[in-house]
N, C-alpha and C positions, 0 to 999 in steps of 0.2 A: 292829565296827560298820560300817566302811567296806565290807567285803565284802558285808554284807547289803544296804546301800543300792545298791551297784553291781549286785548280782544282781537286785534289784528293778527297777532301771532297764532292764537288759538284757532281763529277762523281759517287761517292759511293751512294749519295742520289738518283741520277738518276737510278742507277742500282737497288737499293732497290725498287724504285717506279715501274720501268718497269717490274721487276720480278713478280709483282702482276697481270699483264695483263692476263696471262694464268689462274691464280687462279680465277680472276673475271669472265672470260669467262666460266670456269668450274662451278662456282656457278650459273651463269646464265643458263647454260645447265640443271642443276638440277631443277631450278625453271621452266624452259621450260617444262620438263617432267611432273612436278606436274600440271602445267596449262593445258597441253594436257589431262592428266588423268581426271582432274576435268571437263573440257569442254566435254570430251567424255561421262562422266556420265550424264551431263545435257542434251546432245543431245539424249542419249539412253532413258532417262526418257520422253523426249518430243516425241520421236518416239513411245514409248509404249503407251503414252496417246493418240496420234493420231490414232494408230492402234486400240485401244479399241473403238474409236469413228468411225472407218471405213475409216480412211484417211491415206494416206502416208504423209511423211514430207512436200512435196511440196503442196499437197492438203490442209493440215492443215494450213500451212502458208498463202495460198491464202484465205482460209475461214476466218482466223483471220484478214487478211489485209482488207477484205471487211466489217468487222463487224462495226456496227454503234457506238459501244462503243469505245471511244478513248483509254481507258486502254487496251483493247484487241488488237487494231491496234498497239499500242506502244509495246506491248509484242511480237507481230509478228515481228516488226522491230528489236527489241533487239535479238530475237532468230535468225533472219537472220544474224545479226552482229556476234553472237556467232558462227554460222556455218562457216562464212567467216574467222573469226579469227582462229578457229580450223584448217581449211585448211591451212592457212598461217603458223601456228605453226608446224603442222605436216611436211610441206615442209621444214621448217627450220631444224627440228630435223633430217630429212632424209639427208639434206645437211651436217649437222654436222657428221652424221654417215658415210657418204661417203668420208669425207675429212680426211686427215692426221693431225698430231698434229698442224702444222703451218697453214694448210688449215682451221682448225676450228676457228682460230683467224680471218682469212679473212672473213669467213662466218659470224662470230659474228659482225664484223664492217660494213659489207655491208648490213645486213638485220637483225636488231634486233627489238624486240617488246618493245616499250617505257615503258609501265607499268611494264614489267618484269625487265627492266634495272633499273628503279627507285626503285623498291623494292629490287633488288639485291644490289644497292648502299647503301640503307638504312641499310641493314643487313649484309653488307660485312665484312668478317673477314679475315685479311691478313694471309698468310701461307708461310712457307718456300718453295721455289721453288725446287722441287726434280724431276720434269719431264724434259725431254730434252728441250721442248720449254721454260719452266721456266728458266732453266740455260742459254739458248741462249738469252732470253730477258734480263737477268741480265747482262751477259757479253756484249751483244750488247749495252745496255743502258750505261754501264760504258765506253766502248770504244768510242761510238759516242760522248758523252758529253766531255770526256777527250780530245779527238782529236779536237773537235770543239773549245774548250776553247784554246787549244794550237795554233790552226790555227788562231783564232781571235787575240791572243796575237802577233803572227808573223805578221799578217796583219796590226796591229795598232802600232807596235813598232816604236820607234823613231830611225831614222838613227843614226848610230855611227859616231861621228866626228873623222876624222883622227887626231892623235896626232902630233902636230908640234914640231919640234926640237928646 
């Protein structure tokens, strides 16, 4: 009796925990959109500044990269990193948009941006799972752990001794 009650409690905790996976991924996607918007604005300002000086993006970066001043060369490298990150984030956003509910979870786990994940973890707020994938993760987490615990119990149970007459 005790084992069943403990297995039920542990399975419920697993269900509650796994139910948050889709919510976390959704909060990550919101941060992803914000990061893309911010990087797009930074790149647009850089392109405007370059155009005013008679350069395109590549020309401005090349000019900055050849500059004698370390500060200017470092800014060129940082801008190049921003451009590359922007491209990666846009690709990920497109992958999210082209994926179904469960596909978005796969996209998240296979290609996430570490700074965005760290910030999402820091500010994460749990939510009641009302989406299909949230309910599926809740039920799946419960069933997986509950059945796993019962399987382990069956595997490690002591053999019953036959009663002698």
